[in-house]
GURO-214107 format. One record per residue (C-alpha): x, y, z; residue in three letters; residue number from 0. Coordinates in nm, 2 decimals. Example, Ala and Ser with C-alpha at 12.3 -4.5 7.8 and 13.67 -1.06 7.14 Angstrom:
2
<gudo east="1.23" north="-0.45" up="0.78" rest="ALA" nr="0"/>
<gudo east="1.37" north="-0.11" up="0.71" rest="SER" nr="1"/>
END
This chain:
250
<gudo east="10.79" north="10.05" up="9.86" rest="MET" nr="0"/>
<gudo east="10.42" north="9.93" up="9.82" rest="ALA" nr="1"/>
<gudo east="10.43" north="10.10" up="9.47" rest="VAL" nr="2"/>
<gudo east="10.76" north="9.94" up="9.37" rest="MET" nr="3"/>
<gudo east="10.62" north="9.60" up="9.48" rest="ILE" nr="4"/>
<gudo east="10.33" north="9.65" up="9.27" rest="GLY" nr="5"/>
<gudo east="10.54" north="9.73" up="8.97" rest="TYR" nr="6"/>
<gudo east="10.77" north="9.43" up="9.00" rest="ILE" nr="7"/>
<gudo east="10.47" north="9.20" up="9.05" rest="VAL" nr="8"/>
<gudo east="10.28" north="9.33" up="8.74" rest="ASN" nr="9"/>
<gudo east="10.60" north="9.23" up="8.53" rest="MET" nr="10"/>
<gudo east="10.53" north="8.86" up="8.63" rest="VAL" nr="11"/>
<gudo east="10.17" north="8.86" up="8.66" rest="LEU" nr="12"/>
<gudo east="10.00" north="9.14" up="8.48" rest="PRO" nr="13"/>
<gudo east="9.73" north="9.33" up="8.69" rest="ARG" nr="14"/>
<gudo east="9.81" north="9.15" up="8.99" rest="VAL" nr="15"/>
<gudo east="10.05" north="9.43" up="9.11" rest="GLY" nr="16"/>
<gudo east="9.75" north="9.66" up="9.20" rest="GLU" nr="17"/>
<gudo east="9.62" north="9.37" up="9.43" rest="VAL" nr="18"/>
<gudo east="9.97" north="9.31" up="9.58" rest="SER" nr="19"/>
<gudo east="10.01" north="9.69" up="9.63" rest="ARG" nr="20"/>
<gudo east="9.67" north="9.69" up="9.82" rest="ALA" nr="21"/>
<gudo east="9.77" north="9.40" up="10.03" rest="ALA" nr="22"/>
<gudo east="10.11" north="9.56" up="10.15" rest="ALA" nr="23"/>
<gudo east="9.92" north="9.88" up="10.23" rest="ILE" nr="24"/>
<gudo east="9.66" north="9.66" up="10.44" rest="THR" nr="25"/>
<gudo east="9.92" north="9.45" up="10.61" rest="LYS" nr="26"/>
<gudo east="10.16" north="9.72" up="10.70" rest="TYR" nr="27"/>
<gudo east="9.92" north="10.02" up="10.75" rest="GLU" nr="28"/>
<gudo east="9.60" north="9.84" up="10.86" rest="LYS" nr="29"/>
<gudo east="9.39" north="10.00" up="10.60" rest="VAL" nr="30"/>
<gudo east="9.09" north="9.80" up="10.49" rest="PRO" nr="31"/>
<gudo east="9.20" north="9.62" up="10.16" rest="ILE" nr="32"/>
<gudo east="8.87" north="9.70" up="9.98" rest="GLN" nr="33"/>
<gudo east="8.94" north="10.08" up="10.07" rest="LYS" nr="34"/>
<gudo east="9.31" north="10.07" up="9.97" rest="SER" nr="35"/>
<gudo east="9.23" north="9.89" up="9.63" rest="PHE" nr="36"/>
<gudo east="8.93" north="10.13" up="9.56" rest="GLY" nr="37"/>
<gudo east="9.18" north="10.43" up="9.58" rest="SER" nr="38"/>
<gudo east="9.42" north="10.24" up="9.36" rest="ILE" nr="39"/>
<gudo east="9.15" north="10.22" up="9.11" rest="LEU" nr="40"/>
<gudo east="9.07" north="10.58" up="9.14" rest="ALA" nr="41"/>
<gudo east="9.45" north="10.64" up="9.08" rest="GLU" nr="42"/>
<gudo east="9.44" north="10.44" up="8.78" rest="ARG" nr="43"/>
<gudo east="9.13" north="10.60" up="8.63" rest="ALA" nr="44"/>
<gudo east="9.32" north="10.94" up="8.68" rest="ILE" nr="45"/>
<gudo east="9.63" north="10.80" up="8.51" rest="ASP" nr="46"/>
<gudo east="9.41" north="10.70" up="8.21" rest="LEU" nr="47"/>
<gudo east="9.24" north="11.03" up="8.19" rest="MET" nr="48"/>
<gudo east="9.58" north="11.22" up="8.20" rest="VAL" nr="49"/>
<gudo east="9.71" north="10.97" up="7.92" rest="LEU" nr="50"/>
<gudo east="9.41" north="11.04" up="7.71" rest="GLY" nr="51"/>
<gudo east="9.46" north="11.39" up="7.75" rest="LEU" nr="52"/>
<gudo east="9.82" north="11.37" up="7.63" rest="ILE" nr="53"/>
<gudo east="9.73" north="11.15" up="7.33" rest="THR" nr="54"/>
<gudo east="9.46" north="11.39" up="7.24" rest="PHE" nr="55"/>
<gudo east="9.70" north="11.68" up="7.25" rest="ILE" nr="56"/>
<gudo east="9.95" north="11.50" up="7.06" rest="THR" nr="57"/>
<gudo east="9.72" north="11.40" up="6.78" rest="VAL" nr="58"/>
<gudo east="9.55" north="11.75" up="6.75" rest="ILE" nr="59"/>
<gudo east="9.90" north="11.90" up="6.71" rest="LEU" nr="60"/>
<gudo east="10.05" north="11.65" up="6.47" rest="GLN" nr="61"/>
<gudo east="9.74" north="11.55" up="6.28" rest="TYR" nr="62"/>
<gudo east="9.86" north="11.56" up="5.93" rest="ASN" nr="63"/>
<gudo east="10.17" north="11.34" up="6.03" rest="LEU" nr="64"/>
<gudo east="9.98" north="11.09" up="6.24" rest="LEU" nr="65"/>
<gudo east="9.67" north="11.08" up="6.03" rest="GLU" nr="66"/>
<gudo east="9.75" north="10.77" up="5.81" rest="GLY" nr="67"/>
<gudo east="9.87" north="10.58" up="6.14" rest="PHE" nr="68"/>
<gudo east="9.56" north="10.67" up="6.32" rest="ALA" nr="69"/>
<gudo east="9.35" north="10.58" up="6.02" rest="ASN" nr="70"/>
<gudo east="9.52" north="10.23" up="6.01" rest="GLU" nr="71"/>
<gudo east="9.46" north="10.19" up="6.39" rest="LEU" nr="72"/>
<gudo east="9.10" north="10.28" up="6.37" rest="ILE" nr="73"/>
<gudo east="9.06" north="10.03" up="6.08" rest="ASP" nr="74"/>
<gudo east="9.18" north="9.74" up="6.27" rest="LYS" nr="75"/>
<gudo east="8.96" north="9.84" up="6.57" rest="LEU" nr="76"/>
<gudo east="8.65" north="9.86" up="6.36" rest="THR" nr="77"/>
<gudo east="8.72" north="9.54" up="6.18" rest="SER" nr="78"/>
<gudo east="8.71" north="9.36" up="6.52" rest="LYS" nr="79"/>
<gudo east="8.37" north="9.48" up="6.58" rest="THR" nr="80"/>
<gudo east="8.24" north="9.29" up="6.28" rest="ASP" nr="81"/>
<gudo east="8.33" north="8.95" up="6.44" rest="SER" nr="82"/>
<gudo east="8.01" north="8.77" up="6.55" rest="PRO" nr="83"/>
<gudo east="8.24" north="8.62" up="6.85" rest="ILE" nr="84"/>
<gudo east="8.31" north="8.95" up="6.98" rest="LEU" nr="85"/>
<gudo east="7.94" north="9.04" up="7.00" rest="TRP" nr="86"/>
<gudo east="7.84" north="8.70" up="7.16" rest="ILE" nr="87"/>
<gudo east="8.09" north="8.76" up="7.44" rest="VAL" nr="88"/>
<gudo east="7.96" north="9.09" up="7.49" rest="LEU" nr="89"/>
<gudo east="7.61" north="8.97" up="7.50" rest="GLY" nr="90"/>
<gudo east="7.70" north="8.69" up="7.74" rest="GLY" nr="91"/>
<gudo east="7.87" north="8.93" up="7.96" rest="GLY" nr="92"/>
<gudo east="7.56" north="9.15" up="8.01" rest="VAL" nr="93"/>
<gudo east="7.34" north="8.86" up="8.07" rest="ILE" nr="94"/>
<gudo east="7.57" north="8.74" up="8.35" rest="LEU" nr="95"/>
<gudo east="7.56" north="9.08" up="8.51" rest="ILE" nr="96"/>
<gudo east="7.21" north="9.09" up="8.51" rest="ILE" nr="97"/>
<gudo east="7.19" north="8.75" up="8.66" rest="LEU" nr="98"/>
<gudo east="7.44" north="8.83" up="8.90" rest="PHE" nr="99"/>
<gudo east="7.24" north="9.17" up="9.02" rest="TYR" nr="100"/>
<gudo east="6.91" north="8.96" up="9.07" rest="PHE" nr="101"/>
<gudo east="7.08" north="8.68" up="9.24" rest="LEU" nr="102"/>
<gudo east="7.27" north="8.96" up="9.46" rest="PHE" nr="103"/>
<gudo east="6.95" north="9.14" up="9.52" rest="LYS" nr="104"/>
<gudo east="6.74" north="8.83" up="9.63" rest="HIS" nr="105"/>
<gudo east="7.01" north="8.66" up="9.83" rest="LEU" nr="106"/>
<gudo east="7.19" north="8.96" up="10.00" rest="SER" nr="107"/>
<gudo east="7.08" north="8.82" up="10.35" rest="HIS" nr="108"/>
<gudo east="7.34" north="8.53" up="10.31" rest="LEU" nr="109"/>
<gudo east="7.69" north="8.56" up="10.43" rest="ALA" nr="110"/>
<gudo east="7.87" north="8.50" up="10.12" rest="PHE" nr="111"/>
<gudo east="7.67" north="8.77" up="9.93" rest="PHE" nr="112"/>
<gudo east="7.68" north="9.02" up="10.24" rest="ALA" nr="113"/>
<gudo east="8.07" north="8.99" up="10.22" rest="LYS" nr="114"/>
<gudo east="8.07" north="9.08" up="9.83" rest="ILE" nr="115"/>
<gudo east="7.84" north="9.38" up="9.94" rest="SER" nr="116"/>
<gudo east="8.09" north="9.49" up="10.18" rest="SER" nr="117"/>
<gudo east="8.37" north="9.46" up="9.94" rest="LEU" nr="118"/>
<gudo east="8.20" north="9.64" up="9.65" rest="ILE" nr="119"/>
<gudo east="8.09" north="9.92" up="9.91" rest="GLN" nr="120"/>
<gudo east="8.45" north="9.94" up="10.01" rest="GLY" nr="121"/>
<gudo east="8.55" north="9.98" up="9.65" rest="LEU" nr="122"/>
<gudo east="8.31" north="10.24" up="9.58" rest="ILE" nr="123"/>
<gudo east="8.42" north="10.44" up="9.89" rest="GLU" nr="124"/>
<gudo east="8.78" north="10.41" up="9.77" rest="GLY" nr="125"/>
<gudo east="8.68" north="10.55" up="9.43" rest="LEU" nr="126"/>
<gudo east="8.49" north="10.82" up="9.57" rest="ARG" nr="127"/>
<gudo east="8.79" north="10.92" up="9.81" rest="SER" nr="128"/>
<gudo east="8.95" north="11.15" up="9.56" rest="ILE" nr="129"/>
<gudo east="8.64" north="11.38" up="9.56" rest="PHE" nr="130"/>
<gudo east="8.61" north="11.35" up="9.95" rest="LYS" nr="131"/>
<gudo east="8.97" north="11.42" up="10.03" rest="MET" nr="132"/>
<gudo east="9.08" north="11.74" up="10.21" rest="LYS" nr="133"/>
<gudo east="9.39" north="11.79" up="10.02" rest="ARG" nr="134"/>
<gudo east="9.27" north="11.76" up="9.66" rest="ARG" nr="135"/>
<gudo east="9.49" north="12.04" up="9.54" rest="VAL" nr="136"/>
<gudo east="9.81" north="11.87" up="9.66" rest="GLU" nr="137"/>
<gudo east="9.68" north="11.54" up="9.50" rest="TYR" nr="138"/>
<gudo east="9.63" north="11.71" up="9.17" rest="VAL" nr="139"/>
<gudo east="9.96" north="11.88" up="9.17" rest="LEU" nr="140"/>
<gudo east="10.14" north="11.56" up="9.27" rest="ALA" nr="141"/>
<gudo east="9.96" north="11.38" up="8.97" rest="THR" nr="142"/>
<gudo east="10.08" north="11.65" up="8.74" rest="LEU" nr="143"/>
<gudo east="10.45" north="11.61" up="8.88" rest="ALA" nr="144"/>
<gudo east="10.45" north="11.25" up="8.85" rest="ILE" nr="145"/>
<gudo east="10.36" north="11.25" up="8.48" rest="TRP" nr="146"/>
<gudo east="10.60" north="11.54" up="8.40" rest="THR" nr="147"/>
<gudo east="10.89" north="11.34" up="8.56" rest="LEU" nr="148"/>
<gudo east="10.77" north="11.03" up="8.38" rest="TYR" nr="149"/>
<gudo east="10.79" north="11.26" up="8.05" rest="LEU" nr="150"/>
<gudo east="11.11" north="11.39" up="8.14" rest="GLY" nr="151"/>
<gudo east="11.25" north="11.03" up="8.21" rest="MET" nr="152"/>
<gudo east="11.14" north="10.94" up="7.87" rest="PHE" nr="153"/>
<gudo east="11.32" north="11.26" up="7.70" rest="TRP" nr="154"/>
<gudo east="11.64" north="11.19" up="7.89" rest="VAL" nr="155"/>
<gudo east="11.68" north="10.88" up="7.70" rest="CYS" nr="156"/>
<gudo east="11.67" north="11.05" up="7.35" rest="PHE" nr="157"/>
<gudo east="12.02" north="11.20" up="7.43" rest="PHE" nr="158"/>
<gudo east="12.15" north="10.85" up="7.46" rest="SER" nr="159"/>
<gudo east="12.20" north="10.83" up="7.08" rest="LEU" nr="160"/>
<gudo east="12.33" north="11.11" up="6.87" rest="SER" nr="161"/>
<gudo east="12.06" north="11.05" up="6.58" rest="GLU" nr="162"/>
<gudo east="11.78" north="11.10" up="6.83" rest="THR" nr="163"/>
<gudo east="11.93" north="11.37" up="7.06" rest="SER" nr="164"/>
<gudo east="11.81" north="11.66" up="6.84" rest="SER" nr="165"/>
<gudo east="11.44" north="11.55" up="6.82" rest="LEU" nr="166"/>
<gudo east="11.18" north="11.81" up="6.91" rest="GLY" nr="167"/>
<gudo east="10.89" north="11.79" up="7.16" rest="PRO" nr="168"/>
<gudo east="10.63" north="11.65" up="6.88" rest="ASN" nr="169"/>
<gudo east="10.85" north="11.33" up="6.85" rest="ALA" nr="170"/>
<gudo east="10.90" north="11.29" up="7.21" rest="ILE" nr="171"/>
<gudo east="10.53" north="11.33" up="7.28" rest="PHE" nr="172"/>
<gudo east="10.42" north="11.08" up="7.00" rest="ALA" nr="173"/>
<gudo east="10.69" north="10.83" up="7.11" rest="GLY" nr="174"/>
<gudo east="10.57" north="10.87" up="7.47" rest="PHE" nr="175"/>
<gudo east="10.21" north="10.80" up="7.38" rest="VAL" nr="176"/>
<gudo east="10.28" north="10.50" up="7.16" rest="LEU" nr="177"/>
<gudo east="10.52" north="10.36" up="7.42" rest="GLY" nr="178"/>
<gudo east="10.25" north="10.40" up="7.70" rest="SER" nr="179"/>
<gudo east="10.02" north="10.21" up="7.50" rest="PHE" nr="180"/>
<gudo east="10.23" north="9.93" up="7.42" rest="ALA" nr="181"/>
<gudo east="10.30" north="9.89" up="7.81" rest="ILE" nr="182"/>
<gudo east="9.93" north="9.90" up="7.88" rest="VAL" nr="183"/>
<gudo east="9.84" north="9.65" up="7.60" rest="LEU" nr="184"/>
<gudo east="10.13" north="9.42" up="7.61" rest="ILE" nr="185"/>
<gudo east="10.24" north="9.30" up="8.00" rest="PRO" nr="186"/>
<gudo east="10.55" north="9.50" up="8.06" rest="GLY" nr="187"/>
<gudo east="10.54" north="9.61" up="7.70" rest="GLY" nr="188"/>
<gudo east="10.81" north="9.35" up="7.63" rest="ILE" nr="189"/>
<gudo east="10.89" north="9.34" up="7.25" rest="GLY" nr="190"/>
<gudo east="10.61" north="9.57" up="7.19" rest="ALA" nr="191"/>
<gudo east="10.76" north="9.87" up="7.33" rest="TYR" nr="192"/>
<gudo east="11.09" north="9.89" up="7.11" rest="PRO" nr="193"/>
<gudo east="10.87" north="9.83" up="6.80" rest="VAL" nr="194"/>
<gudo east="10.63" north="10.11" up="6.90" rest="GLY" nr="195"/>
<gudo east="10.91" north="10.35" up="6.95" rest="ILE" nr="196"/>
<gudo east="11.05" north="10.23" up="6.61" rest="MET" nr="197"/>
<gudo east="10.72" north="10.29" up="6.42" rest="GLN" nr="198"/>
<gudo east="10.69" north="10.63" up="6.58" rest="CYS" nr="199"/>
<gudo east="11.02" north="10.76" up="6.51" rest="LEU" nr="200"/>
<gudo east="11.03" north="10.65" up="6.15" rest="VAL" nr="201"/>
<gudo east="10.77" north="10.90" up="6.08" rest="LEU" nr="202"/>
<gudo east="11.03" north="11.17" up="6.20" rest="TYR" nr="203"/>
<gudo east="11.30" north="11.05" up="5.95" rest="GLY" nr="204"/>
<gudo east="11.49" north="10.83" up="6.22" rest="ILE" nr="205"/>
<gudo east="11.61" north="10.49" up="6.08" rest="ALA" nr="206"/>
<gudo east="11.43" north="10.18" up="6.21" rest="GLU" nr="207"/>
<gudo east="11.74" north="10.05" up="6.36" rest="GLU" nr="208"/>
<gudo east="11.82" north="10.35" up="6.55" rest="THR" nr="209"/>
<gudo east="11.45" north="10.37" up="6.67" rest="GLY" nr="210"/>
<gudo east="11.45" north="10.02" up="6.78" rest="PHE" nr="211"/>
<gudo east="11.78" north="10.04" up="6.96" rest="ALA" nr="212"/>
<gudo east="11.63" north="10.34" up="7.14" rest="LEU" nr="213"/>
<gudo east="11.33" north="10.15" up="7.23" rest="GLY" nr="214"/>
<gudo east="11.51" north="9.89" up="7.38" rest="TRP" nr="215"/>
<gudo east="11.72" north="10.15" up="7.58" rest="ILE" nr="216"/>
<gudo east="11.41" north="10.30" up="7.72" rest="ILE" nr="217"/>
<gudo east="11.27" north="9.98" up="7.81" rest="TRP" nr="218"/>
<gudo east="11.56" north="9.83" up="7.97" rest="LEU" nr="219"/>
<gudo east="11.61" north="10.15" up="8.18" rest="SER" nr="220"/>
<gudo east="11.27" north="10.12" up="8.31" rest="GLN" nr="221"/>
<gudo east="11.28" north="9.76" up="8.37" rest="THR" nr="222"/>
<gudo east="11.60" north="9.76" up="8.55" rest="LEU" nr="223"/>
<gudo east="11.49" north="10.03" up="8.77" rest="MET" nr="224"/>
<gudo east="11.18" north="9.83" up="8.86" rest="ILE" nr="225"/>
<gudo east="11.37" north="9.51" up="8.92" rest="LEU" nr="226"/>
<gudo east="11.64" north="9.68" up="9.14" rest="ILE" nr="227"/>
<gudo east="11.40" north="9.88" up="9.36" rest="PHE" nr="228"/>
<gudo east="11.12" north="9.65" up="9.35" rest="GLY" nr="229"/>
<gudo east="11.33" north="9.37" up="9.48" rest="GLY" nr="230"/>
<gudo east="11.48" north="9.59" up="9.73" rest="LEU" nr="231"/>
<gudo east="11.14" north="9.70" up="9.86" rest="SER" nr="232"/>
<gudo east="11.02" north="9.36" up="9.89" rest="MET" nr="233"/>
<gudo east="11.33" north="9.28" up="10.11" rest="LEU" nr="234"/>
<gudo east="11.34" north="9.59" up="10.32" rest="TYR" nr="235"/>
<gudo east="10.96" north="9.66" up="10.39" rest="ILE" nr="236"/>
<gudo east="10.93" north="9.39" up="10.67" rest="PRO" nr="237"/>
<gudo east="11.24" north="9.51" up="10.83" rest="TYR" nr="238"/>
<gudo east="11.14" north="9.90" up="10.80" rest="TYR" nr="239"/>
<gudo east="10.78" north="9.82" up="10.97" rest="ASN" nr="240"/>
<gudo east="10.95" north="9.65" up="11.25" rest="LYS" nr="241"/>
<gudo east="11.12" north="9.97" up="11.34" rest="LYS" nr="242"/>
<gudo east="10.86" north="10.19" up="11.24" rest="HIS" nr="243"/>
<gudo east="10.49" north="10.03" up="11.35" rest="PRO" nr="244"/>
<gudo east="10.21" north="10.17" up="11.17" rest="THR" nr="245"/>
<gudo east="10.01" north="10.44" up="11.34" rest="HIS" nr="246"/>
<gudo east="9.69" north="10.37" up="11.13" rest="VAL" nr="247"/>
<gudo east="9.43" north="10.19" up="11.32" rest="THR" nr="248"/>
<gudo east="9.12" north="10.22" up="11.10" rest="ASN" nr="249"/>
END
């Protein structure tokens, strides 16, 4: 329920969903928020690694087809590095980090900085939890199962249109990767997700109208699921925890 609450909050306030998920776990399971949030960050880091691996495999297997698209994307990214504003912002960020480090080091005895130190240590502990957990094998298997089911959910939607029902794994993986990045870059993927699916499927001989329609079908399916189950979770979680009080005390 905390996961679904995080998803529905992310649709309204991007990146706040992780905080709300950690807050729900803290409220109902009595886990310190810095530890629960740290474990969520570790989870997100692993998700990024899995998505990166899928992207790498997709590009390697279909390099000739995706070469032009990849080169165009690289050109857009490299053109942004020529902007002086970007380098000014990066330089300012580095300076702020260095200043904060020295302030933190010399003022760590103050209550405010002591609280920040405790929060940072809790986050680090949460990130390290994956390496210290006793059931690492089950964690890895669960991660693989989640991504397999996510990919399977994406694939099933291709059978909703006769024009896309015969597409093979190459098109599925390519569309999955572009769609995933659209959701990461644009809050909820609204608007960008159907366009990304459309642009991808054009490479496989699918008409733009059909690819665009399929993109909306997939996006709406996911969005409706999040709205329904996220809303039900927000309503039901207080009632559930009244009947099943937490057994976690530290």
